[in-house]
C-alpha positions as CSV (number, residue, x, y, z in Angstrom):
1,M,-11.4,46.8,44.0
2,V,-13.2,47.2,40.7
3,Q,-10.0,48.2,39.0
4,Q,-8.2,45.1,40.5
5,Q,-11.0,42.8,39.2
6,G,-10.7,44.5,35.8
7,T,-7.0,43.9,35.7
8,Q,-7.4,40.2,36.7
9,A,-10.1,39.8,34.0
10,K,-7.7,41.2,31.4
11,Q,-4.9,38.9,32.6
12,R,-7.2,35.8,32.4
13,A,-8.3,36.9,28.9
14,A,-4.7,37.3,27.8
15,G,-3.8,33.9,29.3
16,F,-6.8,32.3,27.5
17,M,-5.8,33.8,24.2
18,T,-2.2,32.7,24.7
19,A,-3.3,29.1,25.4
20,L,-5.6,29.2,22.4
21,G,-2.9,30.5,20.1
22,V,-0.4,27.9,21.2
23,A,-3.0,25.1,20.9
24,A,-3.9,26.2,17.4
25,D,-0.3,26.2,16.3
26,I,0.4,22.8,17.8
27,S,-2.7,21.4,16.1
28,A,-1.7,22.9,12.8
29,V,1.8,21.6,12.9
30,A,0.8,18.1,14.2
31,V,-1.8,17.6,11.5
32,L,0.5,18.9,8.8
33,V,3.2,16.5,9.8
34,F,1.1,13.4,10.3
35,N,-1.7,13.8,7.8
36,K,-1.4,16.2,4.9
37,D,-5.0,15.5,3.7
38,F,-6.4,17.9,6.3
39,S,-4.9,21.0,4.7
40,L,-8.1,23.1,5.3
41,F,-7.9,22.4,9.0
42,V,-4.2,23.3,9.0
43,Q,-4.9,26.6,7.3
44,F,-7.7,27.5,9.7
45,A,-5.6,26.6,12.8
46,S,-2.7,28.6,11.3
47,V,-4.8,31.7,10.8
48,A,-6.1,31.3,14.4
49,G,-2.6,31.1,15.7
50,V,-1.4,34.1,13.7
51,T,-4.4,36.1,14.7
52,V,-4.0,35.4,18.4
53,G,-0.2,36.1,18.1
54,L,-0.9,39.5,16.6
55,Y,-3.5,40.2,19.3
56,L,-1.1,39.4,22.1
57,L,1.7,41.4,20.4
58,I,-0.5,44.5,20.1
59,R,-1.6,44.2,23.7
60,Q,2.0,43.9,24.9
61,W,3.4,46.6,22.6
62,G,5.6,49.0,24.4
63,K,5.9,46.8,27.5
64,P,9.0,44.9,28.6
65,V,9.7,41.8,26.7
66,G,8.1,38.9,28.7
67,V,6.7,35.4,28.2
68,R,3.6,36.6,26.5
69,V,5.6,38.6,23.9
70,L,7.7,35.6,23.2
71,L,4.6,33.4,22.9
72,A,3.0,35.9,20.5
73,I,6.1,35.7,18.3
74,V,6.0,31.9,18.4
75,C,2.3,31.9,17.5
76,I,2.8,34.2,14.5
77,T,5.9,32.4,13.3
78,A,4.6,28.8,13.7
79,G,1.2,29.7,12.3
80,G,2.7,31.4,9.3
81,V,5.1,28.6,8.5
82,A,2.4,25.8,9.0
83,G,0.0,27.7,6.8
84,A,2.5,28.3,4.0
85,L,3.5,24.6,4.0
86,S,-0.1,23.5,3.9
87,L,-0.5,25.6,0.7
88,V,2.7,24.5,-0.9
89,G,3.1,20.8,0.2
90,P,-0.2,19.2,-0.6
91,S,-0.3,20.5,-4.2
92,T,2.4,18.0,-5.2
93,G,2.8,15.9,-2.1
94,G,6.5,15.6,-3.0
95,A,7.8,12.6,-5.0
96,G,6.2,9.9,-2.9
97,A,7.4,6.3,-2.9
98,T,7.2,4.9,-6.4
99,F,7.5,1.2,-7.4
100,Q,6.3,-1.4,-9.9
101,F,5.1,-4.9,-9.2
102,R,3.3,-7.8,-10.9
103,L,0.2,-9.5,-9.4
104,T,-1.4,-12.8,-10.3
105,P,-4.6,-14.2,-8.7
106,Y,-4.5,-14.7,-4.9
107,Q,-1.6,-12.4,-4.5
108,G,-1.3,-9.1,-2.5
109,I,1.1,-6.5,-1.4
110,D,1.6,-4.3,1.6
111,L,2.4,-0.8,0.3
112,D,3.1,0.6,3.7
113,A,6.0,-1.8,4.5
114,S,9.6,-1.0,4.0
115,K,9.9,-3.9,1.6
116,H,7.3,-4.2,-1.1
117,D,7.1,-8.0,-1.6
118,V,4.2,-9.6,-3.5
119,V,2.8,-12.4,-1.2
120,D,0.3,-15.2,-1.8
121,T,-2.8,-14.5,0.3
122,D,-6.5,-15.1,0.3
123,G,-7.6,-11.5,0.3
124,P,-6.8,-7.8,1.1
125,N,-6.6,-8.6,4.8
126,G,-4.5,-7.1,7.6
127,D,-1.7,-5.0,6.1
128,F,-2.2,-6.1,2.5
129,D,-3.3,-3.1,0.5
130,I,-3.8,-4.3,-3.1
131,F,-5.1,-7.8,-3.9
132,M,-5.9,-9.7,-7.1
133,T,-9.0,-12.0,-7.0
134,K,-9.4,-15.4,-8.6
135,F,-10.8,-13.7,-11.8
136,G,-8.2,-11.0,-12.0
137,Y,-10.0,-8.1,-10.4
138,L,-8.0,-5.7,-8.2
139,T,-9.4,-4.8,-4.7
140,V,-8.1,-2.4,-2.1
141,N,-8.0,-3.0,1.7
142,N,-9.0,0.5,3.0
143,G,-12.1,1.4,1.1
144,S,-12.5,1.9,-2.6
145,F,-10.8,3.0,-5.8
146,Y,-11.5,6.4,-7.3
147,A,-10.8,7.2,-10.9
148,D,-8.0,9.6,-11.6
149,T,-8.6,12.2,-14.3
150,E,-6.0,12.8,-17.0
151,G,-3.4,15.4,-16.2
152,P,0.3,16.0,-15.6
153,D,2.2,13.7,-13.2
154,S,3.1,16.7,-11.0
155,E,-0.5,17.1,-10.0
156,I,-1.3,13.4,-9.2
157,Y,-1.2,14.0,-5.4
158,S,-3.5,17.0,-5.6
159,R,-6.0,15.1,-7.9
160,C,-6.0,12.0,-5.6
161,T,-6.5,14.1,-2.5
162,K,-9.6,15.8,-4.1
163,A,-10.9,12.5,-5.4
164,L,-10.5,10.7,-2.0
165,T,-12.2,13.7,-0.2
166,A,-15.1,13.9,-2.6
167,Q,-15.6,10.1,-2.7
168,R,-17.6,10.2,-5.9
169,E,-18.3,7.0,-7.8
170,P,-16.3,4.6,-5.6
171,E,-15.3,1.2,-7.1
172,D,-14.8,-1.7,-4.7
173,Q,-12.9,-3.5,-7.4
174,I,-11.5,-2.8,-10.9
175,M,-10.6,-4.9,-13.9
176,P,-7.0,-4.1,-14.7
177,Q,-6.8,-2.7,-18.2
178,K,-3.8,-1.0,-19.7
179,S,-3.5,2.8,-18.7
180,V,-6.3,2.6,-16.1
181,R,-5.5,5.1,-13.3
182,V,-7.0,5.2,-9.9
183,C,-6.5,6.7,-6.4
184,F,-6.9,4.9,-3.1
185,K,-6.0,4.8,0.6
186,T,-3.6,2.3,2.0
187,S,-4.3,0.4,5.2
188,A,-2.2,3.0,7.1
189,G,-4.3,5.8,5.6
190,K,-1.7,7.0,3.1
191,T,-2.7,8.5,-0.2
192,G,-2.0,6.1,-3.1
193,W,-2.1,6.2,-6.9
194,L,-2.1,3.2,-9.2
195,R,-1.7,2.9,-13.0
196,V,-2.0,-0.4,-14.9
197,N,1.1,-0.8,-17.2
198,D,0.1,-4.2,-18.6
199,A,-2.6,-6.8,-17.9
200,V,-3.9,-10.1,-19.2
201,I,-7.3,-11.3,-18.0
202,N,-7.8,-14.3,-20.3
203,G,-5.7,-17.4,-19.9
204,Q,-2.7,-16.6,-17.7
205,I,-4.1,-13.8,-15.6
206,Y,-1.7,-11.1,-14.3
207,A,-1.3,-7.3,-14.0
208,V,1.8,-5.1,-14.0
209,L,1.2,-2.1,-11.8
210,N,2.9,1.2,-11.2
211,V,2.1,2.6,-7.7
212,Q,2.9,5.8,-5.9
213,V,2.3,6.3,-2.2
214,W,2.6,9.5,-0.1
């Protein structure tokens, strides 16, 4: 009786560890796909998945190949791949979507849309992400701007991710001056980077902006 209870306890423990490993891997892959800003969570979940997979594989070593052995292999593989991608992908974020546009007062643009048309509007409302006020200031829909430090373009995504996470010295609006570089979040939660190519704030007010969105 005691031996039977011990066997059942081991089976329940193995079943729990299997479920934990699968859940960790699913979480890691899902967060990696839908929001790369949570790279630390992805790495933690990936390590948990790999650890559980190794535990199950060791427990099942020498036994006939069954469901738990296959799940152990899945945990190790998925956790390892997700962890590796979280280390490689967020450092550059890939090329992102890059485009240039010109804003004048009371104009805005939806950076998450398939077409990036400048539209007359009264503020950064709804889906409009970047808006120019009456006096030429730029505002962002989802939060604040954060200054981007100088560095190579290949590291823009990494710098913006850190700036948006730290949230130091937020600016609700900025005066567009040539070469100003800032990071921001779009209304859909994507990471954005903006550089002022040209701007006039006296007389005919306008700003020409380069934007990259991941």
